[in-house]
C-alpha positions in Angstrom: -12.4 1.6 6.2 -9.9 4.5 5.6 -11.1 7.4 5.0 -8.5 7.9 2.7 -9.4 5.1 0.4 -12.8 6.4 0.4 -11.8 9.5 -1.1 -10.1 7.6 -3.9 -12.9 5.7 -4.6 -15.2 8.5 -4.7 -13.0 10.1 -7.4 -12.5 7.1 -9.4 -16.3 6.2 -9.5 -17.2 9.8 -10.3 -14.0 9.8 -13.2 -15.1 6.5 -14.6 -18.7 7.4 -15.1 -17.5 10.1 -16.8 -15.7 8.9 -19.1 -18.4 5.7 -20.1 -20.5 9.0 -20.9 -17.8 10.4 -22.9 -16.9 7.1 -24.6 -20.5 6.8 -26.0 -20.8 10.2 -27.0 -17.7 9.9 -28.8 -18.4 6.4 -31.1 -21.3 8.5 -32.2 -19.2 11.6 -33.3 -18.1 11.5 -37.1 -14.4 11.9 -37.5 -13.5 15.5 -36.9 -11.9 18.0 -34.3 -14.4 17.1 -31.7 -14.0 13.6 -31.6 -10.2 14.1 -31.6 -10.8 16.4 -28.7 -13.0 13.9 -26.7 -10.4 11.0 -27.5 -7.9 13.1 -26.3 -10.0 14.0 -23.1 -10.8 10.3 -22.3 -6.9 8.8 -22.6 -6.3 11.4 -20.0 -9.3 10.5 -17.8 -7.4 7.1 -18.1 -4.4 8.0 -16.9 -5.9 9.5 -13.8 -7.9 6.2 -13.6 -4.8 4.4 -13.6 -3.2 6.9 -10.9 -6.2 6.5 -8.6 -6.1 2.8 -8.5 -2.5 2.5 -7.9 -3.6 4.9 -4.6 -6.0 2.7 -3.8 -3.9 -0.4 -4.1 -1.4 1.3 -1.8 -3.9 2.3 1.0 -5.2 -0.9 1.1 -2.2 -3.2 1.4 -1.1 -0.6 4.3 -3.9 -1.4 6.5 -5.1 -4.6 8.7 -5.6 -7.7 7.0 -9.5 -8.3 7.6 -9.8 -4.2 5.8 -7.0 -4.8 3.4 -8.7 -8.2 1.8 -12.1 -6.5 1.7 -11.0 -3.3 0.1 -8.3 -5.8 -2.5 -11.7 -7.3 -3.6 -13.5 -4.7 -4.2 -10.4 -3.0 -6.2 -10.2 -5.8 -8.5 -13.6 -5.3 -9.5 -12.4 -1.1 -10.3 -9.4 -2.9 -12.3 -12.2 -5.0 -14.6 -14.4 -1.4 -15.0 -11.1 0.3 -15.9 -9.9 -2.5 -18.7 -13.7 -2.1 -19.9 -12.9 2.0 -20.5 -9.9 1.0 -22.2 -11.3 -1.5 -24.2 -13.9 1.0 -25.2 -11.8 3.6 -25.7 -9.4 1.8 -28.1 -12.0 0.6 -30.5 -13.4 4.7 -30.6 -9.6 5.3 -31.6 -9.0 2.3 -33.8 -12.4 3.1 -35.4 -11.5 6.8 -36.0 -8.1 5.7 -37.4 -9.6 3.6 -39.6 -11.8 6.5 -41.1 -9.5 8.9 -41.5 -7.4 6.5 -43.5 -10.1 5.8 -46.0 -11.1 9.4 -46.3 -7.1 10.1 -47.0 -7.5 7.6 -49.8 -10.2 8.5 -51.3 -9.4 12.2 -51.1 -6.0 11.4 -52.7 -7.3 9.6 -55.5 -6.0 6.2 -54.5 -8.8 4.2 -54.0 -7.2 1.6 -56.2 -4.8 0.9 -53.7 -7.4 -1.6 -51.9 -6.6 -3.5 -54.5 -3.2 -4.6 -53.5 -1.5 -7.7 -54.9 -1.0 -10.8 -52.7 2.7 -10.1 -51.9 1.6 -6.3 -50.6 -1.2 -8.1 -48.5 1.2 -10.5 -47.0 3.7 -7.8 -46.2 1.0 -6.1 -44.7 0.1 -9.0 -42.7 3.6 -9.5 -41.7 4.2 -5.5 -40.2 0.6 -6.1 -38.4 1.5 -9.5 -36.9 4.7 -7.7 -35.8 2.9 -4.9 -34.4 0.9 -7.3 -32.2 3.4 -8.9 -30.8 5.4 -5.4 -30.3 2.2 -4.4 -28.2 1.9 -7.9 -26.6 5.8 -7.3 -25.4 4.9 -4.1 -24.3 1.6 -5.2 -22.5 4.1 -7.9 -20.8 6.4 -5.5 -19.4 3.7 -3.4 -17.8 2.6 -6.6 -16.4 6.2 -7.4 -15.0 6.5 -3.7 -13.8 2.9 -3.9 -11.8 3.7 -7.1 -10.5 7.4 -5.7 -9.3 5.5 -2.9 -7.6 3.1 -5.2 -6.0 6.2 -7.4 -4.5 7.6 -4.0 -3.3 4.6 -2.8 -1.6 4.2 -6.4 -0.3 7.6 -6.2 1.3 7.4 -2.6 2.8 4.4 -3.8 4.5 6.1 -7.2 6.0 9.1 -4.8 7.1 6.6 -2.1 8.6 4.9 -5.0 10.4 8.6 -6.3 11.5 9.1 -2.8 12.9 6.2 -2.7 14.8 7.0 -5.8 16.8 10.2 -4.9 17.6 9.2 -1.6 18.8 6.7 -3.6 20.9 9.4 -6.0 22.0 11.5 -3.0 23.2 8.5 -1.3 24.8 8.3 -4.8 26.9 11.9 -5.2 27.6 12.4 -1.7 28.8 9.1 -2.2 30.8 11.0 -5.1 32.5 13.8 -2.9 33.1 12.0 -0.5 35.3 10.8 -3.2 37.0 14.1 -4.5 38.0 15.5 -1.6 39.2 12.2 -0.8 41.4 12.8 -4.3 42.7 16.2 -3.4 43.3 15.4 -0.2 44.9 13.0 -1.9 47.6 15.6 -4.8 47.9 18.1 -2.1 49.0 16.1 -0.4 51.3 14.7 -3.6 53.1 18.4 -4.8 53.9 19.1 -1.5 55.3 15.9 -2.1 57.3 17.4 -5.0 58.3 21.0 -3.9 59.2 19.2 -0.9 61.7 17.2 -3.4 63.4 20.3 -5.6 63.7 22.1 -3.2 65.4 19.3 -2.0 67.3 18.9 -5.4 68.3 22.0 -6.1 69.5 22.6 -2.7 71.5 19.2 -3.6 73.3 21.0 -6.9 74.4 24.3 -5.7 75.2 22.4 -2.8 77.1 20.6 -5.7 78.8 23.8 -7.8 79.4 25.4 -4.7 81.2 22.4 -4.0 83.5 22.2 -7.8 84.5 25.9 -7.9 85.1 25.4 -4.7 87.2 22.7 -6.3 89.0 24.7 -9.2 90.0 27.8 -7.2 91.1 25.4 -5.1 92.8 24.3 -8.7 94.9 27.2 -10.0 95.6 28.8 -6.9 97.4 25.9 -6.5 99.5 
């Protein structure tokens, strides 16, 4: 397993456990400055968790397929855990906002605003629907961005594998060139030896012929 992934994993687990404790304690606090600080800390921690999740995703996708599959399965669990933390944070934040609105209404003596007319309630409902639709569009945009990021990571991984394949092929071709050069040198050396041997044999034969001729002449003359 990747040591880099394990480092990110430890950081995430520690941060997730800390955020879970903060969510539990924040939900029990009354509205006030202390609760606002807790909510701010939780939001900051969730941003850090998002960063760690992306780092783990990038690291897992850069590893061998067997290890990558195992780490991505583990990463899905962490993403699910992070979504749960975000839901808890949202519930606490919305609860705090509702409490602030009620307190402001009570303090300003405008409790009668709660008795709005049917037309006002309809306008509020329409505004709420528009806000929900805007939130859905933002979520969809974020999902598209994440999918695009994952596609980019996958393309980079494929390019890395292709580069490794090309480098491996280049090394093989380089080795074949070296072998061919060595073979050429061996063949050249053998050709030179054969030429020398032919010359030596030719010289020996010529010497023998001269000796034979000399012997024949000598016998004939005597």
